[in-house]
C-alpha positions as CSV (number, residue, x, y, z in Angstrom):
1,M,-16.2,-0.1,4.0
2,T,-14.6,1.5,7.0
3,Q,-11.2,2.9,7.3
4,N,-8.8,0.8,9.3
5,V,-6.9,3.6,11.1
6,D,-4.8,1.2,13.2
7,L,-3.6,-0.7,10.1
8,E,-2.8,2.5,8.2
9,I,-0.8,3.8,11.2
10,K,1.2,0.5,11.2
11,V,1.9,1.0,7.5
12,I,3.2,4.5,8.1
13,K,5.4,3.5,11.0
14,K,6.9,0.5,9.2
15,F,7.3,1.8,5.6
16,I,7.3,5.6,5.6
17,D,10.3,7.8,6.2
18,K,10.6,8.9,9.8
19,A,10.5,12.6,8.8
20,K,7.0,12.2,7.5
21,Q,5.5,9.7,10.0
22,D,4.0,12.1,12.5
23,R,2.4,14.2,9.8
24,Y,0.9,11.3,8.0
25,I,-0.3,9.6,11.2
26,Q,-2.1,12.9,12.0
27,F,-3.7,12.8,8.5
28,V,-5.0,9.2,8.7
29,S,-6.2,9.7,12.2
30,S,-8.7,12.4,11.1
31,S,-11.4,11.6,8.6
32,K,-11.4,15.3,7.7
33,N,-7.6,15.2,6.8
34,R,-7.1,11.7,5.5
35,H,-7.5,13.0,1.9
36,K,-4.2,14.8,2.4
37,F,-2.3,11.5,2.8
38,I,-4.3,10.0,-0.1
39,N,-3.5,13.0,-2.3
40,D,0.2,12.5,-1.7
41,L,0.1,8.9,-3.0
42,S,0.1,10.2,-6.6
43,H,3.7,11.4,-6.3
44,F,4.8,9.5,-3.2
45,N,8.5,9.5,-2.4
46,F,8.5,9.1,1.3
47,F,9.0,5.4,1.7
48,K,11.9,3.7,3.4
49,W,13.2,2.7,0.0
50,D,15.6,0.2,1.3
51,L,12.5,-1.9,2.2
52,L,11.1,-1.9,-1.3
53,E,12.0,-3.7,-4.5
54,V,10.9,-2.9,-8.0
55,V,8.2,-5.2,-9.5
56,K,8.9,-6.0,-13.1
57,G,7.0,-8.7,-15.0
58,N,3.7,-10.4,-14.2
59,E,2.7,-8.3,-11.1
60,E,0.1,-10.8,-9.8
61,Q,2.5,-13.7,-10.0
62,I,5.4,-11.8,-8.4
63,I,3.2,-10.4,-5.6
64,L,1.6,-13.8,-4.8
65,Q,5.0,-15.6,-4.9
66,T,6.6,-13.0,-2.7
67,L,3.8,-13.2,-0.1
68,Q,4.0,-17.0,-0.1
69,K,7.8,-17.0,0.2
70,N,7.5,-14.7,3.2
71,H,4.6,-16.6,4.8
72,V,2.2,-13.7,4.6
73,D,-1.5,-14.2,4.0
74,D,-2.2,-13.8,0.3
75,N,-6.0,-14.2,0.3
76,T,-7.0,-10.7,1.1
77,C,-5.5,-7.2,1.5
78,Y,-6.5,-3.8,2.7
79,V,-6.4,-1.0,0.2
80,I,-5.2,2.6,0.6
81,S,-5.8,4.4,-2.7
82,E,-6.6,7.5,-4.7
83,N,-9.2,5.3,-6.4
84,S,-12.2,5.9,-4.2
85,D,-13.9,2.8,-5.5
86,I,-11.4,0.5,-3.7
87,D,-10.0,2.8,-1.0
88,T,-10.4,1.5,2.6
89,K,-11.8,-1.9,1.4
90,T,-10.5,-5.3,2.2
91,L,-10.5,-7.2,-1.1
92,D,-9.5,-10.5,-2.5
93,T,-5.8,-10.1,-3.4
94,K,-6.2,-11.0,-7.0
95,E,-9.2,-8.6,-7.3
96,A,-7.2,-5.8,-5.6
97,I,-4.2,-6.4,-8.0
98,S,-6.4,-6.2,-11.1
99,E,-8.2,-3.1,-9.8
100,T,-4.8,-1.4,-9.1
101,V,-2.2,-2.4,-11.7
102,G,-2.1,-0.1,-14.7
103,Y,-4.7,2.4,-13.4
104,G,-2.2,5.2,-12.8
105,M,-3.5,5.9,-9.3
106,G,-1.4,5.9,-6.2
107,T,-2.3,2.8,-4.2
108,I,-0.9,0.8,-1.4
109,L,-2.1,-2.8,-0.9
110,V,-1.5,-3.9,2.7
111,F,-0.9,-7.6,3.4
112,G,-1.3,-9.3,6.7
113,N,-0.9,-7.0,9.7
114,A,1.1,-4.5,7.6
115,D,3.7,-7.3,7.3
116,M,4.2,-6.4,3.6
117,I,2.9,-3.8,1.1
118,F,2.7,-3.4,-2.6
119,F,2.8,0.2,-4.0
120,E,1.4,1.2,-7.4
121,S,2.7,4.7,-8.4
122,E,0.8,7.2,-10.5
123,T,3.8,7.0,-12.8
124,M,3.5,4.4,-15.6
125,N,5.1,1.1,-14.7
126,K,6.4,2.2,-11.3
127,R,5.5,-0.7,-8.9
128,F,7.1,-1.9,-5.7
129,I,6.8,-4.7,-3.2
130,S,8.2,-4.5,0.3
131,K,10.3,-6.9,2.2
132,R,8.5,-8.5,5.2
133,V,8.7,-6.2,8.3
134,N,7.6,-7.5,11.6
């Protein structure tokens, strides 16, 4: 699959702390440097945390319900991940969740036009879903 630079930049602008935005936009805008952004996902702490909520319980059910409640397309999502098998792919949401949850690899699932994201941390059982951001 092909990297969706525009969508990745939207994610950074909406969900990443302002202090890191320019740096990460430079990384994802360059195929040579994108790996620097991906490498940071393993211990990522640069989100706008006020936009994220912890996911506890059945992740698939919580993600799908949250997307539906916020009127965000829940059929497919774009993947930004340390897992090179799924990185830069647009996958069926249920497939993306099953390929992400519990693998211990930093991953962001991007829903809609970066309306919402799900973040799986490298740290065991650290998962977050965002509020809807227009």
